[in-house]
N, C-alpha and C positions, 0 to 999 in steps of 0.2 A: 264447591257442593254440587253433589251429583242429582241431577233432576228426578224427578219420580216418573214412572211410565205411565203413560196415557193410552187409552184405545187409539187405534189408527183413526186420523181425522178423514172426514169425509167432506166434499165440497160440492156444491150445486153449480159450481162455475167451470165449464169444460174448458179444454184447450180450444182456443177460438182462431188458430190458423193452421192451414192443411200442413205447413212446414213447421211444426211445434217444435220438433226437434232441434230445429236451427236458429230458435228464437230465445230470448232471455224470459223466462216464465213471468218475471214481474214487471216487464215494460213492453212484451210482445216486438221488442226490436231484434236485428240481427244479433246473435251470440258472437262475441269475440272468438275468432278461428271457427267461426260455423258450429260450435257445440256450447251448449252452456256449461259452466263449470259444475262439477260434482260437489256441491257444498251447500249447507243450509242456508236459509235467509238468516241475516245477522242483523238485529236492531241495536241501535244505539240511542240514549236518552242525552238529548242536547239542549243546553239552556237558550232562552230566546229573550231575556230581559235586557236593556239596553246595555247593560255592562259584559253581556255575552258576545255582542257583534262586534265585529263580523266572525261568524263561526266558522269552522273549517270542516271541508267534507261533504257540504249538502250538494254540491254539483255532481257528485259520484253516486248519489243514491237513486235506487229504483223509485223508491215510494217514501214520501215524507207526509206524517200526520201532524197537524199543529193541533195542540190540546189546550183548551183553557184550563188552568191550574187553581192558584189563588192569588189575591191581590192585583186582580185585573190585568195579569199576563197571562204569557202562553209558554208552553215548553214544545220540543219538536222531538219525534220519534222517527229517526231516519233509518230506512230499512235497506240493504245492500245484499245483493247476491251475484250480478254479472259483472260488477267493476270492483276495482281495489281503490281504496281511499286511503293515500300515506299518511294523512293526519286527519283526525275527526275530533272537535271539540267545540266548546267546552262540555265536558261529560258531567252531568248532573243526576241528582237523585230520582228515583222512580216515583210513580204515583199509580192511584188506583186503576186507571183506565189504561194502562201499560199491558197488563196480562189480557184485559178484555180484547184488545186489539190484536195481539200476538198470537192468540189461539188459532186464528184462521190460517197462519202459515206453517201450520203442521207442528214442528218440533224446532222452532228457531233458536237460535243463540241470542242472549240480551244481555248488553252490556250498560251499566248505570253506576252510580256513586252514591250506594246507602240509600237511606231514606227511612221515614218513621218505620216502627216495627209492624206493624200491619202491612202496609205495602211491601215491605220485605219479604214478609210471609207469604204474602200471594204470590210473589215471583218464586220463592222456593217450592210452594205446593202447586205451581201451575203446569208443570212438565216441560218449561222451556229450559235451555242450557243456561243456568245461572252463572254469569259472568259480573257479578259485583267487583268493580274495581277496588274497593276497600279490601276485599279478601283474595284479589287476584292483582296486588300491584305490579307484578312483573309484567302486565300487558298496558302499562300505563307510564305516562311521563308527566311531571311538574314543571310547565314552562315557566321560565323567569320574567316573561314580558308582561305578565297579568298577575293580579292578585288573587288569592283563594276567596272564593270558591271556584272562580271562573280560570282556572290555570290547569285543570286535569284533562289531558289529552291522550287519544290512543290511535290504534291504526287498524284497518281490516286484517291485515297479515298477522298482528299480533294476536287479534281476536280469534282469527280462526284458526290458528295454530293450537289454541286450547280446547277446540271442539272436534271431536274425533270423527262425528258423524259426516257421512257423504250425501245424503238424501236431499235433492233440490225441493224447493216448495212447488205447488202446484199454481198454476196461474189464479188471480183473483178478480181480474177485470176481463171484459170481453173487448177484442180489437177487431176493427174493421171498418169498412166505409160505413157513413151514416145512414141508417135506415129510415130516417125522417129528416125535414127541415128543421134547422135550430135559427135562433135570432141573430143576425150578425152582430157583434158585440166588441167594443174596442177596450173596455175596462169594466172590471168589477172592484167595488169598494166594501171591504168588511170591517165593521166598527165593531171588534170585540168589545171594546170599553173605551172609557174617555181617554186613555193614555194609549191605546194599540188600535191604529188605523192601517190596515193592511189594503193594500192594491195588487191586482193582476191586470197588467195591460198586454194587449195582444200587438205583436210586433210582426206585421205580415212579411217583412223582408227576412225574417229568419224562421217564420212559421213557429214562433213559441211565445208562450205566456211569459212575461217578465216580472218579477215581484217587487214591489215597492214598500216603503214604510212612509205614510203620509208625504207621499210624492218624491221620496229619497230612493234612488235604485239600491235594492238589496243586493250586496255582492258579498262572496266568499272571501276569505283573508288574502286569497292570492289574486284578487281582484276579478275574478271571474263573476259575471253576472248570475243570479240564482233564477233560472228558467225552469218551465215544465211544458210537457206536450199536452197535458191534461190537468184540470184542476176541479176537485169535487168539492162543492160548498154544500156539506150535509147539515141540515138543520136538526139540532139535537136537543132534548130536554135535558135540563140539568139540576142537580140536587148538590145539598153540601154534605161533606161528610162528617164525621162525629169527632174526629182528632185534629188536633192543630198540626198543620203541615211547615210552619216556620216559627222562629222564635217570637213573633209578634201575636200569635195565637190565631192567625187566618186559618179557616178550615178549607180544605181542598174542594175542588169543584170535580163532582161526578158526572161525565157525559154519559148518557145512556145509548148504547150503540145496537142493542137488541130491541127490535120492535119494528116500526116503521114511521115515516114521515116524508117531508118534502127534500128535495136535492134541486141544485143548479149546478150543470156540468159545462164547464168551458173545455170546448175542444175544437181545433181547427178555426178559430175566429169565430166562433158561434156560442151562442148559449142554448142549454137544452133544459127544460123545465121537466122533472121526473119525479119518481116516487122511490125512495129507499126501503128496503125491507131485510131484516135479518133474524132468523128463528132462534138461532143460539150461537154463542161466541166462535163455536168450532167450525161455523162455515162463513165463507165470505158474504159481505152485504150484496144484495141485488139491487140493480139500479133498472128500473123500467120507464121507458118513454111514454108519451101521450099514445102512441101506436100501439102499446101493449108488448113492444119487443124491447129486450135488453138494450141499453145505450152501448154504442160501440164507440171504445175509445181510439184514438191515434197513437200508433206505436211511440213510445218513449217514457220518461219518466212522469210520474204523476203525484201531486199533492192533495192530501185530503184535508181540507178545512173542518174541523168539527165547531161550527157555529151554533152558539145557542139559540134557541128559537125567538127569545126577547132580544137579540141583537140585530143591528140594522144592516141590510143588503143592498147595495145599490148598483144598479148595470146600466153602463152607458152603451146605446146603440151606436153601431158603427156607420149606419146609412145617414148621409146629412139630411135626408128626408124623413129621418125619425130620430133626432138628436136628443130627444127628450129623455130626461133621466127617471128611470122607474125605481121604486124603492118598496120594499116589504118588510115585515118583521117575520 
């Protein structure tokens, strides 16, 4: 399906390094070969219920969004641009929130596996390059080691081959040295629901945040630990959709990412309490610290956790002198 044409997207997040031509736009890290590839952002919807794990391809993504959907579970929206991923999956259906997030990447390609009619129509009308794998089966494979619907897989090479555009996305985060002091933090626990307990644990030896489920390390199917340079824990207001998303009649969760709210940003072994704001879906979210300046991210992959305001967040401070756990809603 050919996407509709949208006006040129503007962004209020300018490139944040002097050598922007030599870094990946979505990670701020050095580009392979010194020049970012001439291709758009590519998003893939990936399952995250227990039967979907371990997933493939998360370690190659520039940005991953974790979205509450229905039935106390989440799904992942993985965004690729600088790296190739030879296997991505399991690919699952789209949700209302996807087009809300993708508009900030200009005209990205989006791969997913169908969905309810209102959600599929949102994709068709959004201006993204529509790569529904139910209509682009040539870009997917059904693996035999898993049962449907957790057996649909793809790759970046298959998907980019279908999108003729060459325009890279603009940066959506600020990168640089911290402009204020954060709170040294060893772990963050996000209680999305009674069945979904996510932790991010700082590893000082690798300078990365490592992802866990209820204390068990999260790994890709190839055994590689899932890590991030930055974790954005964005507190969002949620509401229920009006159409059932599954055969049990569960209504989808709509996370509101336009507006403003509180956010905790984990980067460089510290937590930064800040505010987020976004005026429209066509511009990136702004993250402003207590000093009134944009929060600077460390170069590397970023995970964005859309955590409902009513869910629990617990931060464990790294200093032995401040080992108490703080929590908030």
